[in-house]
C-alpha positions as CSV (number, residue, x, y, z in Angstrom):
1,M,-30.6,20.8,-45.6
2,I,-27.3,18.6,-45.2
3,R,-27.9,15.0,-46.9
4,L,-25.5,12.3,-45.2
5,S,-24.6,9.2,-47.1
6,R,-24.9,5.9,-45.0
7,R,-21.0,6.1,-44.6
8,G,-21.5,9.6,-43.5
9,W,-24.0,8.6,-40.7
10,N,-21.7,5.8,-39.7
11,N,-18.8,8.1,-39.1
12,V,-21.2,10.5,-37.1
13,L,-22.4,7.5,-34.9
14,I,-18.9,6.4,-34.4
15,F,-17.8,10.0,-33.4
16,A,-20.8,10.5,-30.9
17,T,-20.3,7.0,-29.1
18,L,-16.3,8.2,-28.7
19,L,-17.2,11.4,-27.4
20,L,-20.0,9.8,-25.3
21,I,-17.2,7.2,-23.8
22,L,-15.0,10.2,-23.2
23,L,-17.6,12.2,-21.2
24,F,-18.5,9.1,-19.2
25,N,-15.0,8.2,-18.5
26,Q,-14.1,11.8,-17.3
27,S,-17.1,12.6,-15.7
28,G,-16.0,10.9,-12.2
29,K,-13.1,13.6,-12.0
30,F,-15.9,16.6,-12.7
31,L,-18.0,15.1,-10.1
32,S,-15.7,14.3,-7.4
33,D,-14.8,16.5,-4.4
34,P,-11.6,18.1,-5.2
35,T,-11.0,18.6,-1.2
36,S,-11.5,14.9,-0.6
37,T,-8.0,13.2,0.0
38,D,-7.4,9.5,-1.0
39,T,-6.3,7.4,2.0
40,M,-2.4,6.7,2.0
41,H,-1.2,3.3,2.8
42,L,2.4,2.1,3.6
43,L,2.0,-0.7,1.1
44,P,-0.6,-1.3,-1.9
45,A,-3.4,-3.6,-0.9
46,D,-3.7,-5.2,-4.3
47,I,0.1,-6.5,-4.4
48,P,0.6,-9.4,-2.3
49,V,3.3,-9.2,0.3
50,M,5.9,-12.2,-0.3
51,K,8.3,-11.7,2.9
52,I,9.3,-9.1,5.4
53,E,12.8,-9.3,6.8
54,F,13.6,-7.5,10.0
55,G,17.2,-8.3,11.6
56,S,18.0,-12.0,11.5
57,H,14.0,-12.8,11.2
58,L,12.3,-13.6,7.9
59,L,8.7,-13.7,8.0
60,E,7.9,-15.5,4.5
61,R,4.8,-16.9,2.7
62,V,4.3,-20.6,2.6
63,G,1.4,-21.4,0.3
64,Q,-1.6,-19.9,1.8
65,G,0.1,-19.2,5.2
66,W,3.2,-17.8,6.7
67,R,6.1,-18.7,8.3
68,L,8.9,-17.2,10.8
69,R,12.4,-18.2,10.5
70,R,14.4,-18.0,13.7
71,S,11.6,-18.0,15.9
72,E,9.5,-20.9,17.2
73,N,7.0,-18.9,19.3
74,A,4.8,-17.4,16.5
75,D,1.6,-18.8,15.5
76,E,-0.1,-18.8,11.9
77,P,-3.0,-16.4,13.0
78,S,-0.8,-14.0,14.6
79,L,1.9,-14.0,11.6
80,T,-1.3,-13.4,9.2
81,A,-2.4,-10.4,11.4
82,I,0.9,-8.8,11.1
83,V,0.8,-8.8,7.4
84,Q,-2.5,-7.7,7.3
85,N,-1.6,-4.8,9.4
86,W,1.1,-3.8,7.2
87,Q,-1.2,-3.7,4.3
88,A,-4.1,-2.0,5.8
89,A,-1.5,0.5,7.7
90,E,-2.8,4.4,7.1
91,P,0.1,6.5,8.0
92,I,-0.2,10.2,8.6
93,S,2.7,12.2,6.7
94,L,5.2,14.3,9.0
95,G,7.2,15.5,6.0
96,E,10.8,14.9,5.1
97,G,13.0,13.0,7.8
98,S,14.6,10.2,8.9
99,L,15.0,8.2,12.1
100,A,18.2,7.9,13.8
101,T,17.3,4.6,15.6
102,G,14.9,2.1,14.8
103,V,14.0,-1.6,13.8
104,V,15.0,-1.7,9.7
105,V,12.4,-3.6,7.8
106,V,12.3,-4.7,4.3
107,V,9.1,-5.7,2.8
108,W,9.0,-7.7,-0.6
109,L,5.8,-7.5,-2.7
110,A,4.9,-10.0,-5.6
111,G,6.5,-8.4,-8.7
112,E,9.1,-6.2,-7.5
113,E,12.6,-6.9,-7.8
114,Q,13.7,-4.9,-4.8
115,G,12.4,-4.8,-1.3
116,R,10.7,-1.6,0.1
117,V,12.7,-0.4,3.2
118,F,11.1,0.8,6.5
119,S,12.6,2.1,9.8
120,L,10.1,1.7,12.7
121,Q,10.3,3.3,16.2
122,Q,7.9,3.2,18.9
123,R,6.7,6.4,20.7
124,D,4.1,7.1,23.1
125,D,1.7,8.3,20.7
126,G,2.3,5.7,18.1
127,V,4.7,4.2,15.7
128,L,7.2,6.6,13.8
129,V,7.8,5.1,10.2
130,A,10.7,6.5,7.9
131,H,10.4,5.5,4.2
132,Q,12.4,7.4,1.1
133,G,13.4,9.9,3.2
134,K,9.9,10.9,4.5
135,L,8.4,10.6,7.9
136,Y,5.1,9.2,8.8
137,Q,3.4,8.2,11.9
138,L,0.8,5.3,12.6
139,P,-1.1,6.9,15.3
140,N,-1.8,4.9,18.5
141,A,0.1,1.8,17.0
142,Y,2.4,-0.6,18.6
143,L,5.5,-2.3,16.9
144,A,4.0,-5.5,18.2
145,S,1.5,-5.0,15.5
146,Y,4.0,-4.8,12.6
147,L,6.5,-7.0,14.2
148,P,6.3,-10.4,15.9
149,E,6.9,-10.6,19.5
150,G,10.4,-10.9,20.6
151,T,12.0,-10.1,17.4
152,Y,12.7,-6.2,18.2
């Protein structure tokens, strides 16, 4: 029979607690379905968009709202919807590629020093998006969902 001192029991408890924490932390990986894929987004949903540049137009955050420079015919709800569409966009990856023509859009996120550059092109079956040498499709989407009317 092994006798442990009080200090020995403390070490056993600490080790057992750490082991349980590790087990619970890793259990999500063991129990998750390996065939399920996470939904990909164009932009991270948890980082706020600060501004979106396209051509000579600039959609920028002003307090809790949005303002479109170089255009007078855009209302606050439609500008908010455009930003929400960018953050909720779930593209389908088409692999390596680029677009020869398209509307160039730069999205600036909070805390990032450089904007994310996208090229968008309307097609019959949706919008094609080129970003960092990869091509994506936003099925059944329209440019008007990602850019204010009259700016493309």
